[in-house]
GUDOKE-685790 format. One record per residue (C-alpha): residue number from 1; residue in one letter; x, y, z. Coordinates in pm, 1 decimal, padded with zeros to 6 digits, always signed. Example, Ala and Ser with C-alpha at 12.3 -4.5 7.8 and 13.67 -1.06 7.14 Angstrom:
BEGIN
+-----+---+----------+----------+----------+
|   k | r |        X |        Y |        Z |
+-----+---+----------+----------+----------+
|   1 | a | +01230.0 | -00450.0 | +00780.0 |
|   2 | s | +01367.0 | -00106.0 | +00714.0 |
+-----+---+----------+----------+----------+
END
This chain:
BEGIN
+-----+---+----------+----------+----------+
|   k | r |        X |        Y |        Z |
+-----+---+----------+----------+----------+
|   1 | m | -01642.0 | +02190.4 | +04173.4 |
|   2 | k | -01352.1 | +02331.4 | +03972.3 |
|   3 | k | -01183.0 | +01990.0 | +03973.0 |
|   4 | v | -01493.9 | +01817.6 | +03840.8 |
|   5 | l | -01527.8 | +02078.1 | +03567.4 |
|   6 | l | -01157.1 | +02046.1 | +03476.7 |
|   7 | v | -01171.0 | +01664.7 | +03464.6 |
|   8 | s | -01487.1 | +01678.6 | +03251.6 |
|   9 | a | -01321.3 | +01922.0 | +03010.8 |
|  10 | l | -01011.6 | +01701.8 | +02982.0 |
|  11 | i | -01218.1 | +01389.0 | +02913.5 |
|  12 | f | -01421.3 | +01572.1 | +02650.8 |
|  13 | a | -01109.5 | +01714.8 | +02482.6 |
|  14 | s | -00929.8 | +01380.1 | +02471.9 |
|  15 | s | -01234.2 | +01200.6 | +02331.1 |
|  16 | s | -01271.3 | +01469.9 | +02061.2 |
|  17 | v | -00906.5 | +01431.1 | +01958.7 |
|  18 | f | -00941.8 | +01052.1 | +01946.3 |
|  19 | a | -01259.1 | +01077.2 | +01736.8 |
|  20 | a | -01087.7 | +01314.0 | +01491.4 |
|  21 | q | -00797.3 | +01074.0 | +01450.1 |
|  22 | t | -01017.1 | +00772.2 | +01378.1 |
|  23 | s | -01276.1 | +00939.2 | +01154.1 |
|  24 | d | -01033.3 | +00963.3 | +00857.6 |
|  25 | p | -00831.8 | +00641.0 | +00869.9 |
|  26 | q | -00630.8 | +00714.3 | +00556.0 |
|  27 | g | -00514.5 | +01025.7 | +00387.9 |
|  28 | g | -00200.0 | +01165.2 | +00241.7 |
|  29 | f | -00040.1 | +01339.6 | -00050.8 |
|  30 | i | -00199.5 | +01309.9 | -00392.1 |
|  31 | g | +00018.3 | +01444.1 | -00668.6 |
|  32 | p | +00335.2 | +01390.1 | -00865.4 |
|  33 | s | +00595.2 | +01141.0 | -00746.3 |
|  34 | n | +00967.2 | +01113.8 | -00805.6 |
|  35 | v | +00959.5 | +00731.1 | -00793.5 |
|  36 | s | +01146.1 | +00619.4 | -01105.3 |
|  37 | v | +01075.9 | +00243.7 | -01087.9 |
|  38 | k | +00746.4 | +00201.3 | -01267.7 |
|  39 | t | +00778.4 | -00129.0 | -01457.6 |
|  40 | v | +00838.5 | -00490.0 | -01359.5 |
|  41 | a | +01151.3 | -00507.9 | -01576.8 |
|  42 | v | +01311.7 | -00213.1 | -01397.0 |
|  43 | a | +01195.6 | -00339.3 | -01054.0 |
|  44 | l | +01363.0 | -00676.6 | -01111.9 |
|  45 | e | +01696.4 | -00496.7 | -01161.9 |
|  46 | a | +01652.5 | -00245.5 | -00876.6 |
|  47 | k | +01826.8 | -00259.7 | -00539.8 |
|  48 | d | +01658.8 | -00382.8 | -00222.3 |
|  49 | d | +01416.3 | -00132.1 | -00064.4 |
|  50 | t | +01386.1 | +00077.6 | -00383.0 |
|  51 | p | +01040.3 | +00242.1 | -00398.4 |
|  52 | v | +00818.2 | +00124.4 | -00684.7 |
|  53 | v | +00484.6 | +00219.0 | -00837.8 |
|  54 | l | +00364.0 | -00053.5 | -01073.6 |
|  55 | t | +00054.6 | -00048.5 | -01294.2 |
|  56 | g | -00078.0 | -00375.5 | -01429.3 |
|  57 | y | -00270.9 | -00686.1 | -01331.8 |
|  58 | i | -00269.0 | -00933.9 | -01045.0 |
|  59 | v | -00308.9 | -01253.7 | -01246.9 |
|  60 | a | -00291.0 | -01527.1 | -00982.1 |
|  61 | s | -00298.7 | -01590.0 | -00608.8 |
|  62 | l | -00005.1 | -01799.9 | -00491.2 |
|  63 | g | -00129.9 | -01834.4 | -00132.0 |
|  64 | d | -00013.1 | -01677.5 | +00194.0 |
|  65 | e | -00048.7 | -01316.2 | +00070.2 |
|  66 | a | +00166.7 | -01381.9 | -00239.7 |
|  67 | y | +00040.4 | -01298.8 | -00588.8 |
|  68 | k | +00171.3 | -01300.3 | -00945.5 |
|  69 | f | +00166.9 | -00950.2 | -01094.0 |
|  70 | k | +00204.9 | -00872.6 | -01464.1 |
|  71 | d | +00260.5 | -00558.2 | -01666.1 |
|  72 | e | +00368.4 | -00505.0 | -02028.6 |
|  73 | t | +00736.7 | -00567.7 | -01936.1 |
|  74 | g | +00712.1 | -00891.3 | -01737.7 |
|  75 | e | +00594.4 | -01071.3 | -01424.7 |
|  76 | v | +00697.1 | -01055.1 | -01059.8 |
|  77 | i | +00576.5 | -01198.9 | -00730.3 |
|  78 | v | +00417.0 | -00940.8 | -00502.1 |
|  79 | e | +00333.7 | -00971.9 | -00134.1 |
|  80 | i | +00017.2 | -00791.1 | -00026.4 |
|  81 | d | -00082.2 | -00801.6 | +00339.8 |
|  82 | d | -00457.2 | -00824.8 | +00394.7 |
|  83 | r | -00468.6 | -00475.0 | +00547.3 |
|  84 | d | -00300.6 | -00320.1 | +00239.3 |
|  85 | w | -00584.1 | -00402.0 | -00002.2 |
|  86 | n | -00776.6 | -00094.8 | +00125.2 |
|  87 | g | -01109.2 | -00247.0 | +00021.6 |
|  88 | v | -01003.2 | -00301.2 | -00341.3 |
|  89 | e | -01139.5 | -00616.4 | -00502.6 |
|  90 | a | -00946.1 | -00731.3 | -00808.5 |
|  91 | t | -00974.7 | -00999.0 | -01074.6 |
|  92 | p | -00711.4 | -01080.6 | -01339.2 |
|  93 | e | -00887.2 | -00825.1 | -01562.9 |
|  94 | t | -00875.8 | -00542.5 | -01305.5 |
|  95 | k | -00599.9 | -00289.4 | -01372.1 |
|  96 | v | -00438.2 | -00185.9 | -01043.7 |
|  97 | v | -00161.2 | +00039.7 | -00916.6 |
|  98 | l | +00069.6 | -00112.8 | -00655.8 |
|  99 | e | +00290.2 | +00108.1 | -00439.8 |
| 100 | g | +00567.6 | -00053.1 | -00238.4 |
| 101 | e | +00933.5 | -00142.4 | -00243.0 |
| 102 | v | +01166.0 | -00402.0 | -00388.0 |
| 103 | d | +01243.1 | -00693.9 | -00157.7 |
| 104 | s | +01545.4 | -00877.1 | -00293.6 |
| 105 | s | +01815.4 | -01114.5 | -00182.8 |
| 106 | w | +02067.3 | -01325.3 | -00371.7 |
| 107 | s | +01802.5 | -01582.9 | -00464.4 |
| 108 | y | +01484.7 | -01384.2 | -00540.1 |
| 109 | t | +01329.1 | -01047.0 | -00609.3 |
| 110 | q | +00972.1 | -00964.5 | -00520.2 |
| 111 | i | +00770.5 | -00654.6 | -00435.9 |
| 112 | d | +00646.5 | -00579.8 | -00085.3 |
| 113 | v | +00325.7 | -00386.8 | -00150.3 |
| 114 | d | +00212.1 | -00108.6 | +00082.0 |
| 115 | t | -00095.0 | +00012.0 | -00109.9 |
| 116 | v | -00330.9 | -00128.4 | -00374.1 |
| 117 | k | -00540.4 | +00115.1 | -00579.9 |
| 118 | l | -00760.3 | +00081.2 | -00884.2 |
| 119 | a | -00593.3 | +00228.9 | -01194.3 |
| 120 | k | -00770.5 | +00520.5 | -01356.9 |
+-----+---+----------+----------+----------+
END
């Protein structure tokens, strides 16, 4: 009887932990950031893997998760995986905030986006 009770308690505890982990799929820090790359012009000159936070407009889809992004300083290609849209729907008139990092090599520089948010 004790074993049945113990097994039942363990199953209940593990299912409660799993439910708590899946009920809030995203969360994290909301506040000031020390990311200094905040414009396309600066991002195009930054080193590979430099964190960026860009505010502007996705103006065109280039296919295969690639998009043209524009802010007041220029344009850059951004790569946004389907899972990183977080439910945001954007048109060329929708101001968005992209968080990610610079992806550069000798022949190109683009931004690998981790998060898309609507600008406030």
